[in-house]
Structures are given as structure tokens and as C-alpha cells.
matplotlib code that plots the C-alpha trace (Angstrom):
import matplotlib.pyplot as plt

x = [67.6, 68.1, 67.0, 69.6, 72.4, 71.4, 71.3, 74.7, 76.1, 75.1, 76.2, 79.8, 79.9, 82.1, 85.0, 85.5, 85.7, 89.0, 91.0, 94.5, 96.4, 97.5, 96.2, 96.2, 95.1, 92.9, 90.2, 89.8, 87.9, 84.2, 83.6, 81.2, 82.2, 79.4, 80.7, 79.3, 81.0, 82.7, 84.0, 85.3, 87.2, 88.6, 89.8, 91.4, 93.3, 94.6, 95.5, 95.9, 99.5, 99.5, 99.0, 101.6, 104.1, 103.4, 103.9, 107.2, 108.3, 107.6, 109.7, 112.6, 112.6, 112.4, 115.7, 117.2, 116.3, 118.0, 121.1, 121.4, 121.1, 123.7, 126.1, 126.5, 128.0, 131.8, 133.3, 136.0, 138.3, 141.3, 144.2, 147.0, 150.0, 153.1, 156.0, 159.1, 161.8, 163.7, 165.8, 165.8, 165.3, 168.6, 169.4, 172.1, 174.6, 178.3, 178.8, 178.3, 180.9, 180.1, 177.7, 174.7, 173.2, 170.4, 167.5, 164.8, 164.6, 163.8, 160.4, 158.0, 154.6, 152.0, 148.5, 146.5, 143.2, 141.4, 138.3, 136.5, 133.5, 131.7, 131.4, 130.1, 128.7, 125.7, 125.3, 125.0, 122.1, 120.4, 120.6, 118.9, 116.1, 115.7, 115.4, 112.6, 110.8, 111.3, 109.6, 106.8, 106.4, 106.3, 103.5, 101.6, 102.1, 100.6, 97.7, 97.2, 97.3, 94.5, 92.3, 92.7, 92.0, 88.8, 87.6, 88.3, 86.7, 83.6, 83.2, 83.8, 81.4, 78.6, 79.5, 78.8, 75.5, 74.5, 75.3, 73.3, 70.3, 70.6, 70.7, 67.5, 65.9, 66.9, 65.6, 62.3, 62.1, 62.7, 59.9, 57.5, 58.4, 58.1, 54.7, 53.5, 54.8, 52.9, 49.7, 49.9, 50.6, 47.4, 45.5, 46.9, 45.8, 42.3, 42.3, 42.5, 46.0, 47.9, 50.8, 53.0, 52.3, 53.2, 56.5, 57.5, 56.8, 58.9, 61.8, 61.6, 62.1, 65.1, 66.7, 66.9, 68.6, 72.1, 71.9, 71.2, 74.1, 76.4, 75.1, 75.9, 79.4, 79.9, 78.7, 81.2, 84.0, 83.0, 83.2, 86.6, 87.8, 86.5, 88.4, 91.6, 91.2, 90.6, 93.5, 91.1, 91.6, 89.6, 88.1, 86.3, 82.6, 81.5, 78.1, 77.5, 75.2, 73.3, 71.6, 72.1, 68.5, 69.1, 71.6, 68.8, 68.1, 71.7, 71.1, 68.4, 71.0, 72.4, 75.2, 78.5, 79.7, 82.9, 85.7, 87.6, 90.8, 92.0, 94.4, 93.3, 94.1, 96.9, 98.5, 98.7, 100.1, 102.7, 103.7, 103.9, 106.3, 108.4, 108.5, 109.7, 112.3, 113.6, 113.9, 115.9, 118.0, 118.8, 119.8, 122.0, 123.8, 124.4, 125.7, 128.5, 130.1, 130.6, 133.5, 133.0, 134.7, 135.5, 137.5, 139.9, 142.1, 144.8, 146.4, 149.3, 151.1, 154.3, 157.4, 160.4, 162.9, 165.5, 164.3, 160.7, 159.9, 157.9, 160.5, 161.2, 159.4, 156.3, 155.9, 152.7, 151.7, 148.5, 147.4, 144.2, 143.1, 140.6, 140.2, 138.6, 137.8, 137.2, 136.0, 137.9, 137.3, 135.1, 135.0, 131.5, 129.9, 127.9, 126.6, 125.4, 123.7, 122.0, 120.6, 119.4, 117.6, 116.0, 114.7, 113.3, 111.5, 109.8, 108.8, 107.2, 105.4, 103.8, 103.0, 101.2, 99.1, 98.2, 97.3, 95.1, 93.2, 92.7, 91.5, 89.0, 87.7, 87.5, 85.6, 83.2, 82.6, 81.8, 79.4, 77.7, 77.4, 75.9, 73.3, 72.5, 72.1, 69.7, 67.6, 67.7, 66.7, 63.3, 62.7, 63.8, 61.7, 58.6, 59.6, 59.7, 56.3, 54.7, 56.4, 55.1, 51.6, 51.8, 53.0, 50.0, 47.6, 49.2, 49.0, 45.3, 44.6, 46.3, 44.5, 41.2, 42.0, 42.1, 45.9, 48.7, 51.8, 54.0, 52.4, 52.9, 56.6, 57.2, 55.9, 57.9, 61.1, 60.3, 59.9, 63.2, 65.1, 63.6, 64.7, 68.2, 68.5, 67.5, 70.3, 72.8, 71.7, 72.3, 75.7, 76.7, 75.9, 78.0, 81.0, 80.7, 80.6, 83.5, 85.6, 84.7, 85.7, 89.0, 89.7, 89.0, 91.1, 88.4, 89.9, 86.9, 83.5]
y = [97.4, 94.1, 95.6, 98.3, 96.0, 93.8, 96.7, 98.0, 94.6, 94.7, 98.3, 97.4, 94.1, 95.7, 96.3, 92.6, 91.8, 90.3, 92.4, 92.7, 96.0, 98.1, 101.0, 101.9, 105.2, 104.2, 106.8, 110.4, 111.4, 111.7, 109.0, 106.2, 102.6, 100.0, 96.5, 93.1, 90.3, 89.0, 92.5, 93.0, 89.7, 90.6, 94.0, 92.4, 89.8, 92.6, 95.2, 93.6, 94.0, 90.5, 88.9, 91.1, 90.1, 86.5, 87.0, 88.7, 85.7, 83.5, 85.7, 85.7, 81.9, 81.5, 83.5, 81.3, 78.2, 79.7, 80.6, 76.9, 75.7, 78.2, 76.6, 73.7, 76.1, 76.6, 79.3, 81.5, 83.9, 86.0, 87.3, 89.9, 90.1, 92.3, 91.3, 93.3, 90.9, 93.3, 90.3, 87.7, 84.0, 82.0, 78.6, 76.7, 74.4, 73.5, 74.2, 78.0, 80.3, 80.8, 77.9, 79.9, 81.9, 84.4, 83.4, 85.4, 89.1, 92.2, 92.8, 89.9, 90.1, 87.4, 87.1, 84.0, 82.6, 79.7, 77.8, 75.2, 73.0, 70.6, 67.1, 65.0, 66.7, 65.0, 67.8, 70.3, 68.4, 68.0, 71.7, 72.2, 69.9, 71.8, 75.1, 73.5, 72.5, 76.0, 77.4, 74.9, 76.1, 79.8, 78.9, 77.2, 80.3, 82.5, 80.1, 80.2, 84.0, 84.1, 81.6, 83.6, 86.9, 85.5, 84.4, 87.8, 89.7, 87.5, 87.9, 91.7, 92.1, 90.3, 92.0, 95.4, 94.1, 92.8, 96.1, 97.9, 95.6, 96.0, 99.8, 99.5, 97.5, 100.2, 103.0, 101.1, 100.7, 104.4, 105.2, 102.9, 104.5, 108.0, 107.1, 105.7, 108.8, 111.1, 109.1, 109.0, 112.8, 113.4, 111.0, 112.8, 116.2, 114.7, 113.2, 109.6, 108.9, 109.6, 112.0, 109.1, 107.2, 110.3, 110.7, 107.1, 107.0, 110.2, 108.7, 105.5, 107.5, 109.4, 106.2, 104.8, 107.9, 107.3, 103.6, 104.5, 106.9, 104.2, 101.7, 104.3, 104.7, 100.9, 100.7, 103.3, 101.4, 98.1, 99.9, 101.3, 97.8, 96.5, 99.3, 98.2, 94.7, 96.0, 98.5, 101.3, 105.0, 105.9, 108.9, 106.6, 106.0, 102.4, 101.0, 97.2, 95.6, 93.0, 92.2, 89.6, 88.4, 87.1, 84.6, 82.6, 80.5, 79.2, 78.0, 75.7, 73.7, 70.5, 71.1, 69.7, 66.6, 66.0, 65.5, 62.2, 63.8, 67.4, 67.3, 70.8, 72.4, 74.9, 74.3, 70.6, 71.0, 73.4, 70.8, 68.1, 70.3, 71.0, 67.2, 66.6, 69.3, 67.7, 64.4, 66.1, 67.8, 64.4, 63.1, 66.2, 65.5, 61.9, 62.9, 64.7, 61.3, 60.7, 62.0, 65.0, 65.4, 68.7, 69.7, 72.6, 74.5, 77.1, 79.5, 81.7, 84.5, 85.8, 87.9, 88.9, 91.9, 93.6, 96.9, 98.2, 97.7, 95.3, 94.8, 91.1, 88.3, 87.0, 83.3, 81.3, 78.0, 75.9, 73.1, 71.0, 68.2, 66.6, 67.2, 64.6, 65.3, 62.4, 62.9, 60.6, 61.8, 64.8, 64.4, 62.7, 66.0, 64.4, 61.6, 64.2, 66.3, 63.1, 62.4, 66.0, 65.8, 62.5, 64.0, 66.9, 64.6, 62.7, 66.0, 67.3, 64.0, 64.3, 68.0, 67.1, 64.4, 66.9, 69.6, 67.2, 66.2, 69.8, 70.7, 67.8, 69.2, 72.7, 71.3, 69.4, 72.5, 74.5, 71.9, 71.9, 75.7, 75.6, 73.0, 75.0, 78.2, 76.4, 75.2, 78.6, 80.3, 78.6, 79.6, 83.2, 83.6, 82.4, 84.6, 87.7, 86.8, 86.3, 89.4, 91.5, 90.2, 90.7, 94.3, 95.1, 93.6, 95.4, 98.7, 98.2, 97.2, 100.3, 102.6, 101.2, 101.3, 97.5, 97.3, 99.1, 101.0, 98.4, 95.7, 97.8, 98.4, 94.8, 93.7, 96.4, 95.2, 91.6, 92.6, 94.5, 91.7, 89.0, 90.9, 91.5, 87.8, 86.7, 88.9, 87.5, 83.9, 84.4, 86.0, 83.1, 80.7, 82.7, 82.8, 79.0, 78.3, 80.5, 78.8, 75.4, 76.5, 77.7, 74.4, 72.3, 74.7, 76.0, 78.8, 80.4, 81.7]
z = [107.6, 105.9, 102.5, 102.6, 103.6, 100.7, 98.3, 99.4, 98.8, 95.2, 94.9, 96.0, 93.9, 91.3, 93.6, 93.9, 90.1, 89.1, 86.7, 85.3, 84.8, 81.8, 79.8, 76.1, 74.7, 71.7, 71.1, 72.0, 75.1, 74.9, 72.3, 73.0, 72.3, 72.0, 73.1, 72.7, 74.6, 71.4, 70.6, 74.2, 74.0, 70.6, 71.9, 75.0, 72.8, 70.6, 73.2, 76.7, 77.9, 79.6, 76.2, 74.6, 77.2, 76.6, 72.8, 73.5, 75.5, 72.5, 70.4, 72.9, 73.2, 69.4, 69.2, 71.9, 69.9, 66.8, 68.9, 70.0, 66.4, 65.2, 67.7, 65.2, 62.6, 62.4, 64.5, 63.1, 65.0, 64.2, 66.2, 65.5, 67.8, 68.0, 70.3, 71.2, 72.4, 74.8, 76.0, 73.2, 74.0, 74.4, 72.9, 74.8, 73.1, 73.4, 69.7, 70.2, 71.6, 75.2, 75.1, 74.1, 71.3, 71.0, 68.7, 67.1, 66.3, 68.2, 66.6, 65.9, 64.1, 63.8, 62.4, 63.2, 62.1, 63.8, 62.8, 64.9, 64.1, 66.4, 64.8, 67.6, 70.8, 72.4, 75.1, 72.3, 70.7, 74.1, 74.6, 71.3, 72.3, 75.6, 73.8, 71.7, 74.9, 76.2, 73.1, 73.7, 77.2, 76.1, 73.6, 76.4, 78.6, 75.9, 75.6, 79.4, 79.4, 76.8, 78.6, 81.8, 80.0, 78.4, 81.8, 83.3, 80.4, 80.6, 84.4, 84.1, 81.2, 82.9, 86.2, 84.5, 83.2, 86.6, 88.2, 85.5, 86.0, 89.8, 89.4, 87.3, 90.2, 92.7, 90.5, 90.0, 93.8, 94.2, 91.7, 93.6, 96.9, 95.5, 94.0, 97.3, 99.2, 96.9, 97.2, 101.0, 101.1, 99.1, 101.3, 104.4, 103.0, 102.4, 105.9, 104.7, 106.1, 109.3, 109.5, 110.8, 107.5, 105.5, 107.4, 107.1, 103.3, 102.8, 104.9, 102.8, 99.6, 101.1, 102.3, 98.8, 97.3, 98.7, 97.8, 94.2, 94.2, 95.6, 92.9, 90.2, 91.6, 91.6, 88.0, 86.9, 88.8, 87.1, 83.7, 84.6, 85.5, 82.1, 80.3, 82.1, 80.9, 77.3, 77.6, 76.7, 77.6, 80.7, 78.8, 76.4, 77.3, 76.8, 76.4, 76.7, 74.2, 76.1, 79.4, 82.0, 81.9, 78.3, 79.7, 81.3, 78.2, 78.4, 81.9, 80.7, 78.7, 80.2, 82.7, 81.6, 83.3, 85.3, 82.7, 82.9, 81.8, 81.9, 79.0, 78.0, 81.3, 80.8, 84.2, 83.7, 80.2, 81.6, 84.2, 81.5, 79.5, 82.6, 83.3, 79.7, 80.1, 83.3, 81.6, 78.8, 81.4, 82.9, 79.5, 79.1, 82.4, 81.4, 78.0, 79.7, 80.4, 76.7, 74.5, 72.2, 68.8, 67.1, 64.0, 63.8, 61.4, 62.2, 59.8, 60.8, 59.0, 60.8, 60.3, 62.4, 62.0, 64.2, 62.8, 63.2, 59.5, 57.4, 54.8, 55.6, 53.9, 55.6, 56.2, 56.7, 58.1, 58.0, 60.3, 60.4, 62.7, 65.0, 68.7, 71.0, 74.6, 76.9, 80.5, 82.9, 86.4, 87.4, 91.1, 90.9, 90.0, 87.1, 89.4, 91.9, 89.2, 88.0, 91.4, 91.9, 88.6, 89.4, 92.7, 90.8, 88.4, 91.2, 92.9, 89.7, 89.2, 92.6, 92.1, 88.9, 90.6, 93.4, 90.9, 88.9, 92.0, 93.0, 89.5, 89.6, 92.8, 91.3, 88.2, 90.5, 92.6, 89.4, 88.3, 91.7, 91.6, 88.1, 89.2, 92.3, 90.3, 87.9, 90.7, 92.4, 89.1, 89.1, 92.7, 92.1, 89.0, 90.9, 93.8, 91.5, 90.1, 93.5, 95.0, 92.2, 92.7, 96.5, 96.0, 93.7, 96.2, 99.2, 97.3, 96.5, 100.1, 101.5, 99.1, 100.1, 103.8, 104.3, 104.6, 106.5, 105.4, 107.0, 104.9, 101.8, 102.7, 103.4, 100.0, 98.2, 100.0, 99.1, 95.4, 95.3, 97.0, 94.8, 91.6, 93.0, 94.0, 90.5, 89.0, 91.5, 90.7, 87.0, 87.6, 90.0, 87.2, 84.7, 87.1, 87.8, 84.0, 83.4, 86.1, 84.6, 81.1, 82.5, 84.4, 81.3, 79.1, 76.9, 74.7, 73.2, 74.4]

ax = plt.figure().add_subplot(projection="3d")
ax.plot(x, y, z, "-o")
ax.set_aspect("equal")
plt.show()
């Protein structure tokens, strides 16, 4: 029947709620945790693993930035060397007997210290600027993760409330059907109703029972998915403080308009940072055409001896100077890298324009959904009122013999459907408003 298909659709709604993964054992099994929406968001921000991963990325990039800055400091290295001259070097000259003379000693020892410091290196400074942009990108990534998490928690929280309200509607429908079945049974025993009516009313009660069980299962699944978002242990029992019907007064407020700019959207901001990074990369490639200047100092301590001893006198030397490196010909590799980077910049600019257009469409669609839900809300509220009145009339008509059981069942089905549709309309508005907030980059509730 159409009613049961509609009821099953609501009972399985929880399986389509968007969630992220991760668990965190927080309280012992059996404890009940009462959650408001604000408290749920607070727990998610504190415990959710996606947010923690984003925070760790910020820390990693911050260390990378410091590493690039430390490249400006002098570098110092040391080296110790022992050499055994098995065949000594030979110095040739006509002044020596035989025209040659061995030089050096059998054993040679040397200790060297070298210090280098960059004085002028444009590529190094460009690398530092790139690391600062990478930190900026990591911060935006963490912000994006939080915006997405707020949207997921909000949808999941109200999804649980909708499932709870829908379960209440089903249980009310069950009680109505059960009451009708008992009344018809008494009327049948008194000869006022047919056996056919008694059988149909009893079957109607039994048909609702599995749907209620399925709705309860869906509600538990929705709660489990909310626990995953909050990184709560599955053994903790949660109770939500609120009801979806209380959200109706927010739907009366003016619907937000289409934003002229989407400067708060995290995806656009991320692309802007990437575009800025590509421009810096282009400057970095171009800076490789320029000379670089560095200072150096070398200190050497050495000693030689024909015997393997350290009895001879050690001598030392010290040298300091400047080193300049001038690129002359690099097989056009820099030119090719420049062209590749320029193409990447143009691609990213077009991607940004395309993304902005799609986001505008998404924002417009969310506004349309909110407006549709507001119009539907008035109709659904009136439908519930009329369906309740029709059900009461049909019940009186049947009890007085003026109506039929089919008429009574139809009005009961209409009442149940109208209540379920009202809950769905409110939830549709919540999802549309959440999507709009995510598009414009709203960070709080």
C-alpha cells in the first residue's frame, strides 16, 4: 500500500545521512548523554578525527616554515681525515738526483671546519614565502573541515529528531488502529459490525507493527551515525534535547538572498591561495636566472709523520671569502618551467571561475528549496489540521453506522501521511539552509 511504502521511506531515512568516520572512547557503557545542538557541535570540534588531522597538518606546515627560515642561518660542518701514503707523491725537477723527489710523509692527519652563510639568494626568500602560503592553505583546510563538520552534525542531529518524530507518528497511528480494532471487535460481538470489518481492522494493526520496528532500527542507526561524528563510544546512550517541530518558527524568518560574492566559501579561498602560490612559484623559477652570493670560512688543522704517532707539530690555516654563482646557460630548463607555471596559472583561473559559477547555482538552488519548504509548510500544517478533523468525523460516522471501515482507514492513512510530510518538509528546509551556510562559508550555527 502507498502508506506503508511512505512509512518505510521514513524508517530508512537514517541510512542516507552523511557522516564521517572515527571513534573515541569517552564514557563508560550504559551512561546517558543529553545533547543539545550546540553541545553536539562542541563535542565534534573537540573530538572529531577529521578536525584533529587538519590541526596536525597546520603543525606540520608550521615546522616547514621554520625550516625554511632556518636556511638563512650559517651552516657549520666538520671533517676529520687520515691518509696513509703507501706510494708517496713525486715532485719532478732536474735539480734532484734522478730528476724526482718524493714529497710528504707516510701518515697524514687533517681536521677541517667549514662555515657557509647565504648573503643574497632570491630563490631562498621565495621558498620562505611559499612556505608561508602553505601554512595559510593549511589554516584554510582546517577551517573547511570545521565548516563541513558543522553541516554534518546539524543534518545528523535534526535527522535523529525527525526519525524520533516520525516514530511517534507511527506509534500514534498504531494506537489509533488498535483502538479502532478493539471497538470493532466489541461491535462485532454485539452484532453491530461484520466479521469482515473485524478481520480488516486486526490486519491493519498487524501491518503497522513491522514498520514501527523498522523505524526504531532506523532511529538507532541515526544515533550511531551521530556518535561517529562526535567520536563517542557506541556504548554511550544519547538523548537529544529538542524537537524538529520547534524549528518551524525559524522558517518564518526571511530567506537569505543570493550573495553577490562568495569570499567566505572555503573552496574558493583555497583556490585563491593556490593561485597565489603558483604566482610565487613563477617568481621562484624566474629568480633562478639571477646570481646568488654566499660567504664562507675554512679552517684546517693538519700534521704529517712517517711514523704512526702524533709527536710532530700541528699546523693550521684559515681562509675566508665570498662565493658568487652566476647562471649562464641551463639548456632552457628555466624557460620551460616558466611556461609550464604560466599554463598552470591560467588553468587555475578558469577552474576558479567555473567553481564560482557552480557555487552560485548551488546557493540559488538552496534558496529555492528553502522557499519551497516555507510554502509547503503552510500547506502541510493545514493538511494535518484537516486530516485530524476528517479522522474524528469518520470515526464518529463509523461508530454510528453512517460510515464505512474503508472511509475510516482512508482518513487514518491521510492523517499519518500528513504528519510525516510535515516532518519531512521541516527537515528539507534544515538541509537546504545548512547547504546554503556551507556555500557562503558560515562557520557557526
